[in-house]
C-alpha positions as CSV (number, residue, x, y, z in Angstrom):
1,L,50.6,-34.1,-12.7
2,L,48.7,-30.7,-13.6
3,L,46.4,-29.1,-11.1
4,M,44.7,-25.8,-11.2
5,I,42.6,-24.6,-8.1
6,Y,40.5,-21.5,-8.0
7,G,39.6,-20.4,-4.6
8,S,35.9,-19.8,-6.1
9,S,34.3,-20.4,-9.1
10,H,31.8,-17.5,-8.9
11,I,32.7,-14.1,-7.4
12,C,30.1,-11.3,-6.5
13,A,31.4,-8.0,-5.6
14,I,30.1,-4.5,-5.2
15,K,31.0,-1.8,-7.5
16,G,34.2,0.2,-6.4
17,S,35.2,-2.4,-4.1
18,T,38.5,-4.5,-4.7
19,V,38.4,-8.3,-5.5
20,T,40.7,-11.2,-4.6
21,I,40.6,-14.0,-7.1
22,Y,42.8,-16.9,-5.1
23,C,44.5,-19.3,-7.4
24,A,47.1,-22.3,-7.0
25,Y,48.5,-24.5,-9.8
26,K,50.7,-27.3,-10.1
27,Y,52.6,-28.6,-13.5
28,P,54.5,-31.7,-14.7
29,T,58.3,-32.2,-13.7
30,G,60.5,-31.3,-16.4
31,Y,58.8,-28.1,-17.7
32,E,60.0,-24.7,-16.8
33,I,57.8,-21.7,-16.5
34,G,58.2,-19.2,-19.3
35,K,55.2,-16.9,-18.7
36,A,52.2,-16.8,-16.3
37,F,49.3,-14.5,-16.6
38,W,45.6,-13.9,-16.0
39,T,43.3,-13.5,-19.3
40,K,39.5,-12.8,-19.8
41,T,39.2,-14.4,-23.2
42,N,39.1,-17.8,-24.1
43,G,40.8,-17.8,-27.3
44,C,43.4,-14.7,-27.9
45,Y,44.6,-15.0,-24.5
46,Q,45.8,-11.4,-23.7
47,D,47.5,-10.9,-20.5
48,L,45.5,-8.2,-18.5
49,L,48.6,-6.7,-17.3
50,E,49.0,-5.3,-20.7
51,D,45.3,-4.5,-21.0
52,P,45.3,-0.6,-20.1
53,E,41.8,-0.8,-18.5
54,Y,43.4,-3.4,-16.1
55,S,47.2,-2.5,-15.9
56,Q,46.6,-0.1,-13.2
57,R,44.3,-1.9,-10.9
58,L,45.8,-5.2,-11.1
59,Q,48.3,-6.7,-8.8
60,Y,49.6,-10.1,-9.1
61,L,50.1,-11.8,-5.8
62,G,51.5,-15.0,-6.9
63,D,54.8,-16.5,-7.1
64,K,54.4,-17.9,-10.6
65,Q,55.2,-21.2,-9.5
66,Q,52.6,-22.5,-7.3
67,N,50.6,-19.4,-6.5
68,C,48.6,-17.6,-9.0
69,T,46.4,-15.3,-7.0
70,I,45.6,-11.7,-8.2
71,R,43.8,-8.6,-6.8
72,L,41.8,-6.3,-8.6
73,S,40.5,-2.9,-7.3
74,H,37.9,-0.5,-8.2
75,V,35.7,-2.9,-10.1
76,T,33.1,-1.8,-12.2
77,Q,30.0,-3.4,-14.2
78,K,32.6,-3.7,-17.3
79,D,34.6,-6.1,-15.2
80,S,31.8,-8.5,-15.2
81,H,33.6,-11.4,-17.4
82,M,35.0,-15.0,-17.0
83,Y,38.6,-14.7,-16.0
84,Y,41.1,-17.6,-16.5
85,F,44.8,-18.3,-15.2
86,R,46.9,-19.5,-18.2
87,F,50.6,-20.5,-18.2
88,I,53.3,-21.2,-20.8
89,T,56.3,-23.4,-20.4
90,Y,59.3,-23.7,-22.8
91,K,58.0,-26.9,-24.3
92,P,55.9,-26.6,-27.4
93,D,53.0,-28.8,-25.6
94,G,53.3,-26.7,-22.5
95,K,50.3,-24.4,-22.5
96,W,47.7,-24.7,-20.2
97,T,44.6,-22.5,-19.5
98,G,42.3,-23.2,-16.2
99,K,39.0,-24.1,-17.4
100,P,36.0,-23.1,-16.5
101,G,37.9,-20.3,-15.0
102,V,36.2,-17.7,-12.4
103,N,33.0,-15.7,-13.1
104,L,33.1,-12.4,-12.0
105,T,29.9,-10.6,-11.3
106,V,29.8,-6.9,-10.4
107,T,26.8,-5.3,-8.7
108,D,25.8,-2.0,-7.0
109,L,23.4,-1.7,-4.1
110,Q,19.8,-0.6,-4.4
111,V,17.2,0.0,-1.5
112,E,14.0,-1.7,-2.1
113,S,10.8,-0.2,-0.5
114,P,7.3,-0.8,-0.7
115,E,5.4,1.2,-3.0
116,R,2.2,1.9,-0.8
117,V,2.6,3.0,3.1
118,T,0.2,4.2,5.3
119,E,1.1,6.0,8.7
120,G,1.2,3.4,11.3
121,D,2.4,0.4,8.9
122,S,5.6,-1.6,10.1
123,V,7.9,-1.2,7.1
124,R,10.9,-3.3,6.1
125,L,13.4,-1.5,3.7
126,T,16.0,-4.0,2.1
127,C,19.6,-3.2,0.7
128,K,19.6,-5.5,-2.5
129,S,22.6,-6.4,-4.8
130,S,22.3,-8.5,-8.1
131,C,24.1,-11.5,-6.8
132,A,24.5,-12.8,-3.5
133,L,28.0,-11.0,-2.2
134,T,30.6,-13.6,-2.0
135,D,32.5,-11.6,1.1
136,R,30.1,-11.6,4.3
137,A,29.2,-8.1,4.5
138,T,27.7,-5.7,7.3
139,Y,25.4,-3.1,6.1
140,V,24.9,0.1,7.5
141,W,21.7,2.7,6.8
142,Y,21.5,6.2,6.2
143,R,18.5,8.7,6.1
144,N,19.3,12.0,4.3
145,S,23.0,11.4,4.4
146,Q,23.0,10.9,8.5
147,P,24.0,7.3,9.5
148,L,21.0,5.5,11.4
149,T,22.2,3.6,14.4
150,E,18.9,1.5,15.6
151,R,16.1,-0.5,14.4
152,R,18.2,-2.8,12.0
153,D,16.4,-5.7,11.8
154,R,18.2,-8.3,9.4
155,N,21.7,-7.8,8.1
156,N,20.2,-6.3,5.0
157,Q,17.1,-5.1,6.1
158,L,16.1,-1.7,7.8
159,L,13.0,-2.1,10.0
160,L,10.5,0.9,10.7
161,Q,8.1,0.0,13.3
162,S,4.9,2.3,13.1
163,V,5.9,4.4,10.7
164,R,5.5,8.3,11.3
165,R,5.6,11.5,9.3
166,E,9.1,12.0,10.7
167,D,10.4,8.6,9.0
168,A,10.1,10.1,5.7
169,G,13.3,10.8,3.7
170,R,16.2,9.7,1.5
171,Y,17.4,6.4,2.2
172,S,20.4,4.8,1.4
173,C,22.5,1.6,2.4
174,A,26.2,0.8,2.6
175,V,28.6,-1.8,3.2
176,K,30.5,-1.1,6.3
177,E,34.0,-0.1,6.2
178,R,33.7,0.0,2.2
179,N,32.5,3.6,1.8
180,L,30.2,2.0,-0.7
181,K,26.8,3.4,-0.8
182,S,23.3,3.1,-2.8
183,P,21.8,5.6,-4.5
184,D,19.3,7.5,-2.4
185,V,15.6,6.4,-2.6
186,Q,12.6,8.5,-1.7
187,F,10.5,6.9,1.0
188,P,7.8,6.4,1.0
189,S,7.2,6.9,-2.8
190,K,3.4,6.6,-2.0
191,S,1.7,7.5,1.2
192,L,-1.2,9.0,3.4
193,V,-0.7,10.7,6.8
194,P,-3.3,12.5,8.6
195,P,-4.0,16.3,7.7
196,S,-3.1,18.8,10.3
197,L,-5.7,21.8,10.5
198,Y,-4.3,25.2,11.2
199,D,-6.1,26.9,13.9
200,P,-6.4,30.6,13.8
201,S,-4.7,32.4,16.9
202,G,-5.7,35.4,18.5
203,V,-9.5,36.5,19.2
204,I,-12.2,36.0,16.7
205,V,-15.0,38.9,16.7
206,E,-18.0,38.6,14.7
207,G,-17.6,40.4,11.4
208,D,-14.1,39.2,11.3
209,S,-12.8,37.3,8.1
210,V,-11.2,34.0,9.1
211,T,-9.2,31.2,6.9
212,L,-8.7,27.7,8.1
213,S,-5.9,25.7,6.2
214,C,-5.4,21.9,6.0
215,S,-2.0,20.5,5.4
216,S,-1.6,17.1,4.2
217,D,1.6,15.1,3.6
218,S,0.4,12.5,1.1
219,N,1.5,11.0,-2.5
220,P,-0.4,11.4,-4.9
221,P,-1.6,14.7,-3.3
222,A,-4.7,14.6,-1.6
223,E,-8.1,16.1,-2.1
224,I,-9.2,18.2,0.8
225,S,-12.9,18.5,2.1
226,W,-14.2,20.6,5.2
227,F,-16.8,19.7,7.5
228,K,-18.4,21.6,10.5
229,E,-19.5,18.7,13.0
230,K,-20.5,16.2,10.1
231,T,-21.9,18.5,7.6
232,S,-19.6,19.2,4.6
233,V,-19.1,22.9,4.2
234,G,-16.3,23.1,1.6
235,S,-13.4,21.7,-0.5
236,G,-9.6,22.7,-0.9
237,R,-6.9,23.2,1.0
238,N,-8.1,26.6,2.7
239,Y,-11.4,27.2,3.9
240,S,-12.6,31.0,4.2
241,I,-15.3,32.7,6.3
242,S,-15.8,36.2,5.9
243,N,-17.9,38.4,8.0
244,I,-18.1,35.7,10.4
245,S,-21.0,35.6,13.1
246,S,-21.9,33.3,16.0
247,D,-23.6,30.9,13.8
248,H,-20.1,29.9,12.7
249,S,-19.1,29.0,16.2
250,G,-18.3,25.1,16.4
251,E,-16.1,22.3,15.5
252,Y,-14.3,22.0,12.1
253,K,-11.9,19.4,10.6
254,C,-10.6,18.6,7.3
255,K,-10.3,15.1,5.3
256,S,-7.6,14.4,3.2
257,S,-8.1,11.8,0.4
258,N,-6.4,9.7,-2.2
259,I,-6.5,6.6,-4.0
260,H,-4.9,4.8,-1.1
261,G,-7.5,5.9,1.6
262,Q,-8.5,8.8,3.5
263,K,-7.9,10.4,7.2
264,Y,-9.3,13.3,9.1
265,S,-7.5,15.7,11.1
266,D,-8.2,16.8,14.7
267,A,-11.0,18.9,15.1
268,V,-10.5,22.7,16.1
269,T,-13.2,24.9,17.7
270,L,-14.1,28.3,16.4
271,N,-15.4,30.6,19.2
272,I,-16.9,33.8,17.9
273,L,-17.1,36.8,20.2
274,Y,-19.7,39.4,19.7
275,P,-21.4,42.4,21.6
276,P,-24.8,42.0,23.6
277,R,-27.8,41.5,21.5
278,S,-31.5,40.7,22.1
279,V,-31.3,42.4,25.5
280,S,-34.6,42.6,27.1
281,V,-36.5,43.0,30.6
282,S,-39.3,40.6,32.1
283,I,-41.6,41.2,35.4
284,S,-42.2,38.3,37.3
285,S,-45.7,39.1,38.1
286,S,-48.2,40.2,35.5
287,A,-50.8,41.1,38.1
288,E,-51.4,44.6,39.3
289,I,-48.6,45.8,41.5
290,V,-49.8,47.1,45.0
291,E,-47.7,48.5,47.7
292,G,-46.2,46.2,49.9
293,D,-45.6,43.5,47.3
294,S,-42.4,41.9,46.1
295,V,-41.4,42.5,42.7
296,T,-38.6,40.8,40.4
297,L,-36.9,42.2,37.3
298,I,-35.2,40.0,35.0
299,C,-32.8,41.2,32.4
300,S,-32.0,38.5,29.4
301,S,-29.0,39.0,27.1
302,D,-27.3,37.1,24.3
303,S,-23.4,38.0,24.1
304,N,-20.2,36.0,23.9
305,P,-18.4,36.5,26.4
306,P,-21.1,36.8,28.9
307,A,-22.1,40.4,29.9
308,E,-22.3,42.2,33.0
309,I,-25.8,43.5,33.6
310,S,-26.9,47.0,35.3
311,W,-30.0,48.3,36.0
312,F,-31.7,51.8,35.8
313,K,-34.4,53.7,36.9
314,G,-35.1,56.7,34.6
315,G,-31.2,57.7,34.2
316,T,-30.2,56.7,37.5
317,F,-28.1,53.5,38.4
318,V,-30.0,51.2,40.9
319,G,-28.4,47.9,40.8
320,S,-26.4,45.4,38.8
321,G,-26.7,41.5,38.4
322,R,-29.3,39.5,36.0
323,I,-31.9,39.8,38.4
324,Y,-33.2,43.0,40.4
325,N,-35.3,42.3,43.5
326,I,-37.8,44.8,45.2
327,S,-39.2,44.0,48.3
328,K,-42.3,45.6,49.9
329,I,-42.5,47.9,47.1
330,S,-44.0,51.1,47.2
331,S,-45.3,54.0,45.3
332,D,-41.9,55.6,45.2
333,H,-40.8,52.5,43.2
334,S,-43.0,53.5,40.3
335,G,-41.2,54.1,37.2
336,E,-39.5,53.2,34.0
337,Y,-36.8,50.4,34.5
338,K,-34.3,49.1,32.0
339,C,-31.1,47.2,32.3
340,K,-28.0,47.6,30.6
341,S,-26.0,44.6,29.0
342,R,-22.0,45.3,28.7
343,N,-19.1,43.1,27.6
344,K,-15.7,44.3,25.9
345,H,-17.1,44.3,22.5
346,G,-20.0,46.4,23.4
347,E,-23.1,47.3,25.3
348,K,-26.6,47.4,24.7
349,Y,-30.1,48.5,26.2
350,S,-33.2,46.9,26.9
351,D,-36.4,48.6,26.3
352,A,-37.9,50.0,29.4
353,V,-40.8,48.5,31.5
354,T,-43.0,50.7,33.3
355,L,-43.9,49.6,37.3
356,N,-47.2,51.4,38.0
357,V,-47.3,50.5,42.1
358,M,-51.0,50.9,43.2
359,C,-51.9,52.2,46.4
360,E,-54.0,50.1,49.0
361,F,-57.1,51.7,50.3
362,M,-58.6,50.8,53.7
363,I,-62.5,50.9,53.5
364,L,-64.0,52.0,56.6
365,Q,-67.6,50.5,57.7
């Protein structure tokens, strides 16, 4: 009775791992084993232990009587072959080869990821091999060479829920306890994430020069457009305003666009500071002012931040605040009045207005 049994006819192993090929055999009574060996050819039958490519990596675990198991270490893609066990007895007709043999396929690991990813998507990265691994494998994941301990979905998949900018990096996978890693894959390979807008720090005063910068993490690189409120004002990564004025005050944002879509940054507000201007005085009454009347003077001023108001009659300070009231006016109040508007960026006087207080005459009959 002749019998040869292989543990598996197909073996899939990861490059660099160690493979055990289980084998058992029986041969007819009356025969004596002269030589038992493994070969990868179906013709010349070279003993693998005599092959320099295998002699240091192949270990015979069998007893050459019934157990023909071998172990091959540090396998590479060059080891992908059909392998056969063969034994020779001392009788001329006592040569047998175990056909069809064992097909060994050596594979490496590759990370498969979606080509297009947008911030907020849920994404699965897959650790793939060219064949189904014979030994049950537990996979581990790395980002930028650091192990990831969470968010593993299925055994060979990594789930990234609601992808953020921080998830970008070099990803690789490995089979646990074998120290066999895939090549790094940059993820995402194509993406579009919202741009961020650099808000100038410090005080912006009329006449300054200001540059807004838009940063966009996208692949392929995005085109940048600039908007004040809803009006397009420019393009390019930087938007510069020289000799800035209060007319430039408002909300600004940038838009990042590529073939995969577009996104807007959050808005920033430019608050332009400037000294007082357009300072003027108005009188509450346009009629003749007669002794005993009440008169109100109002100072108008355009400034940022709001100005402090002071009042003067001639060169003498007489009061403060936007409104200056005179009740029961007399001829002593006649004269030129003006207001001064002042903030930390400057000051300005209004033109003078003249109060001419008429005397009230009593007519005798």
